N, C-alpha and C positions, 0 to 999 in steps of 0.2 A: 366355499365358505363353510366354516366349522363352528358349530355352536356347542358350548360347554355349559351345562347346568352347574350351579355353584354348590348349593347345600347338599351334602351327602355324596357329591360327585368329586368336586375339586377339594372340598374340605370335609372333615368329619363334623357331624352335628350341623347346627343351624346358625346362620349369622345373626338372626333376630334374637335368639336366646342370649347370645354373647353381648348384644347391645344392652340387655337388661342388667349387666354387671358393671356398667359404667358408673363411676361415683356420682356424677351429676344426675343420673336418672333413677337413683334409689330414693326411697321415701314413700309417701302416701300415694303418689300417682301410680307407682309401680304396683303397690299393694292393691289398689283399685283395679288395675288392669288385670292382675292375676285373678281377682275375685270375679270380675265381669266375664272373663273367658272360661272360667271353670265349668259352667254349664255346657258351653259349646264343646269343650274338650270331652266331657262326659258323654255327650251325644255322639261325638266322633268315635270314641272308644267302644260305644255300644252299636256301631255301624248304622247309626241313624242320621249321620251327617257326613257328607263326602269330605275327603281331605282337602280338596280345593276350596270348598266353602268354609271349612274350619280355618284354613290358613289365611284366606282372604279376610276373615274377621280378625284374626290375630295381627295381621299386618296393619289393618286400619287402627286397631287398638294401640299398637306401638307408635304409629304416626301421632296419636294423641299425646304421647309422652314428650314429643319434640315440639310441641306448640310454643311459640314465642322465641324460638332460637333463630339467629341469623344464619345465612349461608356460611359465614366464616366460622361461627361456633359449631355448626353441623359438621363442617369440614374437619375440625379438630376431633370431634367425637368419632367420626367415621375413620379417620386416620388411626386413632388409638385402637379401634376395633380390628382393623385389618392388619396393622403392623405390630401391634402388641398382643392383644387378647387372642387372636387367631394365628399367631406366629407359628405355633407347633401343631396346628390342626390341618395343614395342607397334606393331601395325599400325594406323596412324592412321585409315585408311579404314574398317576394321572397328570400331574404337572409336567412330568417328562414328556408325555404324549403331546401336551399342549405346546411345549417348547419345540418338539419335532415339527409340528404343523407350522409354527411360526418360521422356523428355519427353512422349510421348503417352500415358503412363499404363500401359504394359505392365509385367507382372511379369517381371523379368529375372533369370535364374539362370545362374551360371557352373558348368559341369560339367567335371570333370577327373579323371584317374587319380592326380594328385598329392595331397598331404596337405591335408585340410580346413582346418587352421589357416593354412596358407600361402595357399590360395585365398581365405580370408576377408579377408586383407590386400588382395588384388587386387580383391575385390568392393568394399571400402571406397574404394579408389583410384578405381575406375570408377563408383561409385555404383550398383552392381548390388544387387539386393534379397536374394539368397540364394546359397548354394553347394551343389553336390552333388559329393562327392569322397571319396577314401579316408581312413579314420580311423586315426590312430595309436593303438595300445593304450597306456594309462597305468595304472600300478599303484603304489600307495604314493607318489603324487605325482611319479613320473618315468616317462619313456617306457621301455617294456620292450624296444624294438628290434623289435617285431612290429607288424602291423596288426591292427585289429579288424574282423572281417567279411571282405568281399571287396574286391579292387581294382576300382575303378569304371572299367572298360574294356570295349570291344567290346560284344557283344550284352547283357552284364550290365547295361549302362547303362539299358536299358529297365526292369529291375527297380528300380533306384534311382529312376528317374523316376516309375514307377507308385506307389512308396511315398511319394514326396514329394507327388505330386498328391493321394493319398488323405488325407494329413495336412493339406495346405494348403487344398484345396477339393474334396471328393468329387464335386462336380457337374462338375468339369473332366475332359475326356478328352484322349487324345493328339491327337485331331483338332483340338482347340482350341489346339494348340501350334505353335510355330515353332522350328526348330533350325538352327544354323550350325555347320558342321564342315568339316575339310580332309582327313580321312583315311578310307580305305575301311572301316576298322574301325568307323566310325560309320554305315555304311550301314543297319544294322538300325534304329538310332534315327531316322535321317532318313526311312526308308521308312515308319515308323509314325506320324509326326506329320502335321499337316494341311498344313504348308508347310516344305519343306526348301530350304536355301540352301547351296550348295557354295562354300567360301571357299579360293581358291588350291589347288584340289583336286589330290591326287596322281593318277597316271594311271588307277588303278582307279576312284577316286571320280568322276573326270572322265567316264569311260565310263558309269558308272551314272547320273550326272546327265544326260548327253545322252540316254540311253535313257529315263529316267523323266520328262524334261522339267523337272527341278529348276532353280531360279534359280541364277545364278552371281554372285559378287561380283567375281571376276577369274579369268581363265584363267592357268595357270602360264606364265611366259615361254617362248616357243619356243626349242628348242635350235638353235644355229647349225649350218647344214649344212656338214658336212666334205667337202672335196674331196680325193680321193686324190692324193698327190704324183705317183704314176706317171702319172696322167691329165694333170696339169699338164705334165710332162716330154714326154709324147707330143704334146701340143698345140704346145709350143715347137718340137719337131722338125719337125712338119708345117708350121709357119709358116716 
């Protein structure tokens, strides 16, 4: 069984940020969301809030934007997100690896903090077999603006995976699995599976991958070395 993280791994950027560009979700609700999450983002940037907790709050906030929508309406919104907005955002080298796993008969699962219904559209596009993601709460045929259960992020992903393995094939264990991810928040998942593959890793995951000997799809591009202007002036004067 092979797990592919979505955001930053299969695609550039984030699915949830793309959703905020949908014409139906613009307006005062989106503005309120941005204002309400700004303090949490500031805490995250100041290293006072973990990425998992920041993202969990972000996903819950975006769920609020979808309050009152029916499953059919949500389906149209998520189809637009996956097929139109994100059409040019797929990492083709990683998608190729996914296609290779499918071709050789592996069971491929997309795993994401985003909403299950949206990731199901992506799975259909990429011919993945299943998804593990965050569930929107529905009541009386419409979204309540809340999530059902927990956000599928960070160490909690291991709980989601174990539940899925138990329902799919109880004989399978984490050591039988492969995981692709880009973010250090997925280090617990990657450390638990039989084979971990870091994809364009952030600096913390890169350090963990080098320490643990995990495979790499690609290193992040090196930052250009900056030369201080005063040094250049000093060289000119000496010349």
